[in-house]
C-alpha positions as a Markdown table, in Angstrom:
| # | Residue | x | y | z |
|---|---|---|---|---|
| 1 | Met | 0.8 | 20.5 | -0.8 |
| 2 | Lys | 0.5 | 18.3 | 2.3 |
| 3 | Ala | 2.7 | 15.2 | 2.4 |
| 4 | Lys | 0.7 | 12.0 | 2.1 |
| 5 | Glu | 0.8 | 9.3 | 4.7 |
| 6 | Ile | 1.8 | 6.1 | 2.9 |
| 7 | Ile | 1.9 | 2.7 | 4.6 |
| 8 | Val | 2.8 | -0.5 | 2.7 |
| 9 | Tyr | 2.1 | -3.9 | 4.3 |
| 10 | Val | 4.4 | -6.6 | 2.9 |
| 11 | Ser | 5.4 | -10.1 | 3.6 |
| 12 | Asn | 8.6 | -12.1 | 3.0 |
| 13 | Asp | 8.9 | -14.0 | -0.3 |
| 14 | Cys | 6.1 | -12.0 | -1.9 |
| 15 | Gln | 6.8 | -10.9 | -5.5 |
| 16 | Glu | 3.9 | -8.4 | -5.5 |
| 17 | Ser | 5.3 | -6.7 | -2.3 |
| 18 | Arg | 8.7 | -6.3 | -4.0 |
| 19 | Lys | 7.0 | -4.8 | -7.0 |
| 20 | Ile | 5.2 | -2.2 | -5.0 |
| 21 | Met | 8.3 | -1.2 | -3.0 |
| 22 | Asn | 10.3 | -0.9 | -6.2 |
| 23 | Phe | 7.6 | 1.2 | -7.9 |
| 24 | Leu | 7.3 | 3.6 | -5.0 |
| 25 | Glu | 11.1 | 3.9 | -4.8 |
| 26 | Gln | 11.2 | 4.7 | -8.6 |
| 27 | Leu | 8.7 | 7.5 | -7.9 |
| 28 | Asp | 10.9 | 8.7 | -5.0 |
| 29 | Val | 8.0 | 8.3 | -2.6 |
| 30 | Met | 8.6 | 8.1 | 1.1 |
| 31 | Tyr | 6.6 | 5.3 | 2.8 |
| 32 | Glu | 6.5 | 3.2 | 5.9 |
| 33 | Lys | 7.1 | -0.5 | 5.4 |
| 34 | Arg | 5.3 | -2.9 | 7.7 |
| 35 | Asn | 6.4 | -6.5 | 7.2 |
| 36 | Ile | 3.8 | -8.9 | 8.6 |
| 37 | Ser | 6.2 | -11.8 | 8.4 |
| 38 | Glu | 8.6 | -10.1 | 10.8 |
| 39 | Asn | 6.1 | -8.4 | 13.1 |
| 40 | Lys | 2.8 | -10.1 | 13.9 |
| 41 | Ala | 1.3 | -6.9 | 15.3 |
| 42 | Tyr | 1.2 | -5.6 | 11.7 |
| 43 | Leu | -0.8 | -8.7 | 10.7 |
| 44 | Thr | -3.2 | -8.0 | 13.5 |
| 45 | Glu | -3.6 | -4.4 | 12.2 |
| 46 | Leu | -4.6 | -5.8 | 8.8 |
| 47 | Gln | -6.9 | -8.4 | 10.2 |
| 48 | Arg | -8.8 | -5.6 | 12.1 |
| 49 | Arg | -9.6 | -4.2 | 8.7 |
| 50 | Asn | -10.7 | -7.7 | 7.4 |
| 51 | Ile | -7.6 | -7.9 | 5.2 |
| 52 | Tyr | -5.8 | -11.3 | 5.1 |
| 53 | Ser | -3.2 | -10.9 | 2.4 |
| 54 | Thr | -0.4 | -8.7 | 1.2 |
| 55 | Pro | 0.6 | -6.4 | -0.3 |
| 56 | Val | -1.6 | -3.6 | 0.9 |
| 57 | Val | -1.0 | 0.1 | 0.3 |
| 58 | Ile | -2.7 | 2.7 | 2.5 |
| 59 | Ile | -2.5 | 6.2 | 1.2 |
| 60 | Asp | -4.2 | 8.7 | 3.5 |
| 61 | Glu | -6.7 | 6.0 | 4.6 |
| 62 | Asn | -7.4 | 4.9 | 1.0 |
| 63 | Ile | -6.8 | 1.1 | 0.9 |
| 64 | Ile | -5.4 | -0.6 | -2.2 |
| 65 | Leu | -5.1 | -4.4 | -2.2 |
| 66 | Gly | -2.4 | -5.9 | -4.4 |
| 67 | Phe | -0.1 | -4.1 | -6.9 |
| 68 | Gln | -2.5 | -1.8 | -8.7 |
| 69 | Lys | -0.2 | 0.7 | -10.3 |
| 70 | Asn | -3.0 | 3.0 | -11.7 |
| 71 | Lys | -4.8 | 3.3 | -8.4 |
| 72 | Ile | -1.5 | 4.1 | -6.6 |
| 73 | Thr | -0.5 | 6.7 | -9.2 |
| 74 | Asn | -3.9 | 8.4 | -9.1 |
| 75 | Leu | -3.9 | 8.6 | -5.3 |
| 76 | Leu | -0.4 | 9.9 | -5.2 |
| 77 | His | -0.9 | 12.6 | -7.9 |
| 78 | Tyr | -4.5 | 13.5 | -7.6 |
| 79 | Gly | -5.5 | 12.5 | -4.1 |
| 80 | Met | -8.4 | 10.4 | -5.3 |
| 81 | Leu | -9.4 | 7.4 | -7.3 |
| 82 | Asp | -11.3 | 7.6 | -10.6 |
| 83 | Lys | -14.9 | 6.5 | -9.8 |
| 84 | Asn | -14.3 | 3.5 | -12.1 |
| 85 | Glu | -11.4 | 2.3 | -10.0 |
| 86 | Met | -13.1 | 2.2 | -6.6 |
| 87 | Gly | -13.8 | -1.1 | -5.0 |
């Protein structure tokens, strides 16, 4: 099975960002952390996608806003979202 590309956009002092990182670490998932508070280029990347808040998880081009455990789990395990979870 091909490894998934996972990017997590976070910001300093964000409880939801910490929750996502802890959750992924519990699952032993490798991810790239991009902190928009420390690197404004990462903020610009999000703004190009019309996203203006963190946390954001991108799994193989699937975007999840906020800490949505079920969506993250489904994408990691099945590679897709349930049609009821889209949006």
